[in-house]
C-alpha positions as CSV (number, residue, x, y, z in Angstrom):
1,M,-69.8,48.6,68.0
2,K,-67.3,48.3,70.9
3,N,-65.1,51.0,69.4
4,Q,-68.1,53.3,69.1
5,N,-68.8,52.9,72.8
6,V,-65.2,53.7,73.7
7,K,-65.4,56.9,71.7
8,K,-68.7,57.9,73.3
9,T,-67.2,57.3,76.8
10,E,-64.1,59.5,75.9
11,L,-66.4,62.3,74.8
12,E,-68.6,62.0,77.9
13,L,-65.5,61.9,80.1
14,S,-64.4,65.1,78.5
15,G,-67.7,66.7,79.4
16,L,-69.1,66.6,75.8
17,D,-72.5,65.3,74.7
18,P,-72.0,63.1,71.6
19,E,-75.6,63.7,70.4
20,E,-75.0,67.5,70.6
21,L,-71.8,67.2,68.6
22,E,-73.6,65.4,65.8
23,F,-75.7,68.5,65.1
24,M,-72.8,71.0,65.1
25,D,-71.3,72.1,61.9
26,I,-67.9,70.5,61.2
27,E,-65.8,73.5,62.1
28,E,-67.6,74.2,65.3
29,R,-67.2,70.5,66.3
30,K,-63.5,70.6,65.6
31,K,-63.0,73.6,67.8
32,V,-65.0,72.0,70.7
33,L,-63.1,68.7,70.4
34,K,-59.7,70.5,70.4
35,A,-60.8,72.7,73.3
36,A,-61.5,69.4,75.2
37,G,-58.1,68.1,74.4
38,L,-59.3,65.5,71.9
39,D,-58.1,64.9,68.3
40,P,-61.0,65.8,66.0
41,Q,-59.8,63.5,63.2
42,K,-60.3,60.6,65.5
43,Y,-64.0,61.0,65.5
44,D,-66.4,60.3,62.6
45,F,-69.8,61.9,62.9
Protein backbone atom coordinates (compact mmCIF):
# COMPACT_ATOMS: atom_id res chain seq x y z
CA MET A 1 0.00 0.00 0.00
CA LYS A 2 2.81 2.42 0.82
CA ASN A 3 4.32 1.97 -2.65
CA GLN A 4 0.96 2.81 -4.23
CA ASN A 5 0.80 6.04 -2.23
CA VAL A 6 4.29 7.02 -3.38
CA LYS A 7 3.30 6.50 -7.01
CA LYS A 8 0.15 8.55 -6.55
CA THR A 9 2.16 11.37 -5.05
CA GLU A 10 4.65 11.28 -7.95
CA LEU A 11 1.79 11.51 -10.42
CA GLU A 12 0.16 14.37 -8.54
CA LEU A 13 3.45 16.23 -8.24
CA SER A 14 3.78 15.92 -12.01
CA GLY A 15 0.40 17.59 -12.41
CA LEU A 16 -1.44 14.40 -13.33
CA ASP A 17 -4.66 13.01 -11.90
CA PRO A 18 -4.23 9.28 -11.15
CA GLU A 19 -7.98 8.66 -11.45
CA GLU A 20 -8.06 10.27 -14.89
CA LEU A 21 -5.12 8.16 -16.02
CA GLU A 22 -6.98 4.98 -15.10
CA PHE A 23 -9.68 5.74 -17.67
CA MET A 24 -7.31 6.53 -20.56
CA ASP A 25 -6.43 3.94 -23.14
CA ILE A 26 -2.94 2.53 -22.68
CA GLU A 27 -1.29 4.42 -25.56
CA GLU A 28 -2.71 7.76 -24.49
CA ARG A 29 -1.62 7.11 -20.88
CA LYS A 30 1.93 6.27 -22.03
CA LYS A 31 2.14 9.54 -23.98
CA VAL A 32 0.88 11.59 -21.02
CA LEU A 33 3.30 9.94 -18.59
CA LYS A 34 6.24 10.43 -20.97
CA ALA A 35 5.28 14.08 -21.51
CA ALA A 36 5.34 14.53 -17.73
CA GLY A 37 8.86 13.07 -17.60
CA LEU A 38 7.78 9.78 -16.00
CA ASP A 39 8.51 6.19 -17.04
CA PRO A 40 5.20 4.61 -18.17
CA GLN A 41 6.46 1.11 -17.41
CA LYS A 42 6.82 2.05 -13.75
CA TYR A 43 3.05 2.40 -13.35
CA ASP A 44 0.48 -0.39 -13.32
CA PHE A 45 -3.09 0.71 -13.96
